[in-house]
C-alpha positions in Angstrom: 16.2 25.8 12.9 13.5 22.9 13.3 13.4 20.2 11.7 10.4 18.4 11.0 11.0 14.5 9.6 8.2 12.8 6.9 7.6 9.6 8.7 10.1 9.6 12.3 10.0 5.8 13.0 12.5 6.2 16.0 9.4 7.9 17.9 7.4 4.9 17.8 10.1 2.2 18.6 10.6 4.2 21.4 7.1 3.7 22.0 7.2 0.1 22.7 10.8 -0.4 23.0 10.8 -2.6 25.7 8.2 -4.9 24.1 10.0 -4.9 20.8 12.9 -6.1 22.7 11.3 -9.0 24.6 9.9 -10.0 20.8 13.3 -10.2 19.5 15.0 -12.2 22.6 12.4 -15.1 22.6 13.1 -15.2 19.0 17.2 -15.7 19.6 16.8 -18.0 22.3 14.0 -20.2 20.6 16.4 -20.6 17.4 13.5 -20.9 14.9 14.2 -18.1 12.5 12.4 -18.8 9.2 8.9 -19.7 9.2 7.9 -21.3 12.2 5.7 -20.9 15.4 6.5 -17.0 16.0 5.0 -16.6 11.6 1.9 -18.8 12.7 0.7 -16.7 15.5 1.2 -14.1 13.8 -0.6 -14.9 10.5 -3.7 -15.7 12.7 -3.8 -12.5 14.1 -3.0 -10.8 11.0 -5.5 -12.4 8.8 -8.4 -11.8 11.9 -7.9 -8.4 12.0 -8.2 -8.5 8.2 -11.2 -10.4 8.4 -10.2 -13.3 5.9 -10.2 -16.7 6.9 -6.2 -17.3 5.9 -3.0 -15.4 5.4 0.3 -15.7 4.2 3.6 -14.5 5.8 5.9 -13.0 2.6 9.1 -11.6 2.0 8.2 -8.7 1.1 4.9 -6.6 -0.3 6.3 -7.1 -4.3 6.6 -10.3 -3.4 2.8 -10.4 -2.2 2.0 -9.4 -5.1 3.7 -12.0 -7.3 3.0 -14.7 -5.6 -1.6 -14.0 -5.6 -1.0 -13.5 -9.4 0.6 -16.9 -9.4 -1.6 -18.4 -7.4 -4.5 -17.1 -9.7 -2.6 -18.7 -12.7 -1.3 -14.8 -14.1 0.4 -15.4 -16.8 2.2 -15.5 -20.4 -0.9 -13.8 -22.7 -3.0 -11.7 -20.2 -3.7 -8.5 -19.6 -4.1 -7.2 -15.9 -5.5 -3.6 -15.6 -4.4 -1.6 -13.0 -3.5 2.3 -12.1 -0.6 4.2 -13.5 -0.3 6.3 -10.3 1.6 3.8 -8.5 5.2 2.9 -7.1 6.5 0.2 -10.2 6.1 -2.7 -7.7 3.0 -3.2 -8.8 3.4 -3.5 -12.7 7.0 -5.2 -12.0 4.9 -8.0 -10.4 2.8 -8.9 -13.2 5.0 -8.1 -16.1 7.4 -11.1 -13.8 4.4 -13.3 -14.3 4.9 -12.4 -18.5 1.2 -10.8 -18.4 1.0 -7.6 -19.8 -0.1 -4.1 -18.2 -3.1 -2.0 -18.8 -3.3 1.4 -17.2 -6.8 2.5 -16.2 -7.3 6.3 -15.1 -7.8 8.0 -12.0 -10.7 9.0 -9.5 -9.5 12.6 -9.0 -10.0 12.9 -5.7 -8.9 9.8 -4.2 -6.2 8.9 -6.8 -7.5 5.7 -6.9 -8.3 3.4 -10.2 -11.7 5.0 -11.2 -14.1 1.8 -12.3 -15.7 3.8 -15.2 -12.3 3.9 -17.3 -11.4 0.1 -15.8 -14.5 -0.9 -18.1 -13.1 0.7 -21.4 -9.6 -1.4 -20.9 -11.4 -5.1 -20.6 -10.9 -7.1 -23.3 -11.0 -11.0 -24.0 -8.0 -11.5 -22.6 -7.9 -9.5 -19.4 -7.9 -11.5 -16.6 -7.8 -9.5 -13.5 -7.6 -5.9 -11.8 -4.9 -5.4 -9.5 -6.5 -2.2 -7.4 -4.2 0.0 -4.7 -6.1 1.3 -2.2 -3.5 4.6 -2.4 -1.8 7.2 0.3 -4.4 4.9 2.6 -8.0 5.6 1.2 -9.2 2.2 -0.2 -10.5 2.4 -3.8 -14.2 1.8 -4.9 -14.3 -1.7 -4.8 -18.3 -2.3 -4.7 -18.2 -1.1 -8.3 -15.0 -3.2 -9.0 -16.5 -6.1 -7.8 -19.3 -5.8 -9.9 -17.9 -5.1 -13.1 -15.6 -8.7 -12.5 -18.2 -10.8 -11.2 -19.8 -9.6 -14.5 -16.8 -10.6 -16.5 -14.9 -13.4 -14.8 -12.3 -11.6 -13.4 -10.0 -12.1 -10.1 -9.1 -9.9 -8.2 -6.3 -8.4 -6.5 -6.1 -5.6 -3.7 -2.6 -3.7 -3.2 -3.6 -2.8 0.2 0.4 -2.2 1.0 -0.4 1.5 2.3 -3.3 0.9 3.5 -3.0 -1.6 6.6 -5.9 -1.0 8.6 -8.5 1.0 5.9 -11.8 -0.1 5.9 -14.5 0.4 2.9 -18.0 0.1 4.1 -17.2 -1.7 6.8 -14.8 -4.1 5.7 -11.3 -3.8 5.9 -9.4 -3.6 2.5 -7.2 -7.4 1.7 -10.9 -8.9 2.5 -12.9 -7.5 0.1 -10.9 -8.9 -3.8 -9.7 -12.6 -4.4 -6.9 -12.0 -2.5 -5.4 -8.6 -0.4 -1.0 -7.7 -0.6 0.3 -5.8 2.0 3.1 -4.0 2.9 5.1 -5.0 6.3 8.1 -2.0 4.7 9.3 -0.3 7.9 7.6 3.1 7.0 4.2 1.5 6.2 1.6 2.3 8.6 2.3 -1.3 10.1 5.8 -1.6 9.3 8.3 -4.5 10.3 12.4 -3.8 11.1 13.6 -4.5 7.2 10.9 -6.4 4.5 8.2 -8.0 4.5 4.6 -8.9 3.1 1.5 -10.5 3.2 -1.2 -12.1 1.1 -4.8 -12.6 2.6 -7.7 -14.5 1.0 -10.7 -16.5 1.7 -9.8 -19.1 -0.6 -8.4 -22.4 0.5 -6.7 -22.8 -2.6 -5.1 -19.6 -3.5 -3.8 -19.9 0.1 -2.4 -23.0 -0.1 -0.8 -22.1 -3.5 1.5 -19.0 -2.0 1.7 -21.4 1.1 3.8 -23.5 -1.5 5.5 -21.0 -3.9 7.3 -18.8 -1.3 8.9 -22.0 0.1 10.4 -23.8 -3.7 6.6 -24.8 -4.6 7.0 -27.0 -1.7 4.3 -28.5 -0.4 5.9 -31.4 1.7 10.0 -30.2 2.3 12.3 -32.2 -0.4 9.2 -35.0 -1.2 6.6 -33.6 -2.6 7.1 -29.8 -5.1 3.7 -29.0 -6.4 4.9 -26.4 -9.3 8.0 -23.8 -9.4 7.9 -21.4 -6.5 10.1 -18.8 -5.1 11.5 -18.5 -2.0 9.9 -15.6 0.0 9.6 -16.6 3.7 8.7 -14.3 6.5 11.7 -14.3 9.0 10.4 -15.0 12.3 12.3 -11.6 13.3 10.3 -9.7 12.0 7.0 -11.8 13.1 7.9 -11.2 15.8 7.7 -7.5 15.8 4.9 -7.0 13.8 2.7 -9.1 16.4 4.0 -6.6 19.0 3.2 -3.6 16.5 0.4 -5.0 15.7 -1.8 -4.4 19.0 -1.5 -0.7 18.6 -2.4 -0.2 14.9 -5.7 1.0 15.4 -4.3 3.3 18.0 -1.7 4.7 15.4 -4.3 5.1 12.9 -6.8 7.3 14.6 -4.0 9.4 15.9 -3.2 9.5 12.0 -6.8 10.6 11.3 -6.8 13.6 14.4 -3.6 14.9 12.3 -5.2 15.0 9.0 -8.2 16.9 11.0 -6.1 19.6 12.5 -4.3 19.7 8.4 -7.6 19.7 7.3 -8.8 22.3 9.8 -5.6 24.8 9.5 -4.8 23.8 5.5 -8.6 24.6 5.0 -8.5 28.5 3.5 -5.3 28.1 1.6 -7.2 26.9 -1.9 -5.3 23.8 -2.0 -6.9 20.8 -3.3 -7.3 18.4 0.7 -7.8 14.8 0.7 -11.2 13.0 0.6 -13.0 10.7 2.9 -15.6 9.4 0.3 -18.7 8.2 2.4 -18.0 4.2 3.8 -14.7 4.5 3.6 -12.2 5.0 6.3 -8.3 6.8 5.5 -5.7 6.2 7.5 -3.3 8.7 5.5 -0.4 6.5 5.1 0.6 10.4 3.7 -1.6 13.1 3.8 -1.6 14.5 0.7 -2.0 18.3 -0.8 -2.1 19.3 -4.2 -1.1 23.0 -5.7 0.1 24.6 -8.3 3.7 26.0 -8.4 4.7 22.3 -6.1 7.9 21.9 -7.2 8.4 25.6 -5.1 5.8 25.1 -2.4 8.3 21.8 -1.9 11.6 24.3 -2.0 10.5 26.7 0.1 9.7 23.8 2.6 12.4 22.1 2.4 14.4 25.4 3.3 12.4 25.4 7.0 13.1 22.6 7.5 10.4 20.7 6.8 10.2 16.9 4.8 8.0 16.1 2.4 7.5 14.0 -0.7 5.9 13.4 -4.2 5.0 10.2 -4.7 4.6 10.4 -7.2 6.3 12.6 -9.7 5.7 11.1 -13.2 3.1 8.4 -13.5 4.3 4.8 -15.1 2.7 4.6 -18.3 5.5 8.0 -19.3 8.5 5.7 -17.2 11.0 4.4 -20.0 10.5 0.9 -19.0 7.2 1.0 -20.3 7.7 2.5 -23.7 6.9 -1.0 -25.3 3.0 -0.5 -23.7 2.3 2.3 -26.3 0.7 5.0 -24.3 2.1 8.2 -23.8 2.3 11.8 -22.7 -1.5 13.1 -22.8 -3.1 9.3 -22.5 -4.2 9.9 -19.1 -4.9 13.1 -18.2 -6.1 12.6 -14.0 -2.7 10.9 -13.8 -0.7 13.1 -15.2 -2.1 16.5 -13.4 -2.2 14.2 -9.8 2.0 13.3 -11.3 2.4 17.8 -11.1 0.8 18.4 -8.2 0.3 16.3 -5.1 3.1 16.4 -2.1 2.7 14.8 0.8 3.3 16.7 4.2 4.2 14.6 7.3 2.9 11.9 8.5 2.6 8.9 12.0 0.8 9.2 14.8 3.5 11.3 17.2 3.7 14.4 14.7 2.7 16.8 17.6 -0.3 19.9 16.4 2.2 22.1 17.1 4.5 21.2 14.4 1.0 20.7 11.9 0.9 24.3 13.2 4.6 25.2 12.1 3.8 23.5 8.5 0.5 25.6 8.2 2.5 28.4 8.8 4.8 27.9 6.7 2.7 26.6 3.8 1.0 30.2 4.3 3.9 32.1 3.5 4.2 30.8 0.1 1.1 29.9 -1.1 -0.2 33.2 -1.8 3.1 33.1 -5.0 2.8 30.3 -5.9 
């Protein structure tokens, strides 16, 4: 039986295997495994690519959000507005800082937080907006920044799924006060373990994050500016990411081409397909369709050897650990409806047209009866 993975990391590795091995050997020969020149070089190149003055490598995407919140002074008693339709890491970081998560519903088409819903949730305790660029499509940053400036709020961009995405000519991660990236292996730019990055144009924020990632130290053993964390980007991961960064635009364009093929084929099946808003560059971390009877379609695809995923089956306001926030079913109807209907199809740069055609034919077999 034909099998199509959701993401094929081995195919990508084989395309750059010699460069990856050379980068790893270089680090092993150097004996420098924590921070050091490999991390500094990747930070420099990543900052140039994203378009920020500063980029600071950290241990994971979750840590990137946590350290950014800390560097911005978000803490006990503060409120941070974010989306209920995201991975729990986004809200986990807010809670670990002692701040209160406040949810605002999503835009039906992009699945990103709706700026006008943000306005409704602002109180005197609101200190920040944590924006998630979901599935690789940028959030409506112009309006969000306008809202933030009017009310003196900080804006943090969770760019875990959107490395290389653009909003009106700017890379995500360069628009708010801080951008947070994950290099989890399945991301558009992924390493071979955990890794993350904080980007900013504010020197003070960058200095704070650099200290926070090494236990709050400005000078090791001598000067500690605050209690910090252990969250460093490994040199091996930085070297791997430097190799991959050279190919990210090419890989993102292949994703976009695969999305065009999907759109061309699936357009006559009555499904809701991804949108790309004017002025935005979607880089398709996930290719997400919406369909009634989603679970039945997913089961059918699995039986035919096609791997899919649901990001995310339960909005965060309905997860048990957030029961103390007082939300319930019906409070965020757009997020709840999306959670019942979204389905991520296979998407990676090496995906072949013939595989997309097979996925299309398999979907077509089922959608008439779901």
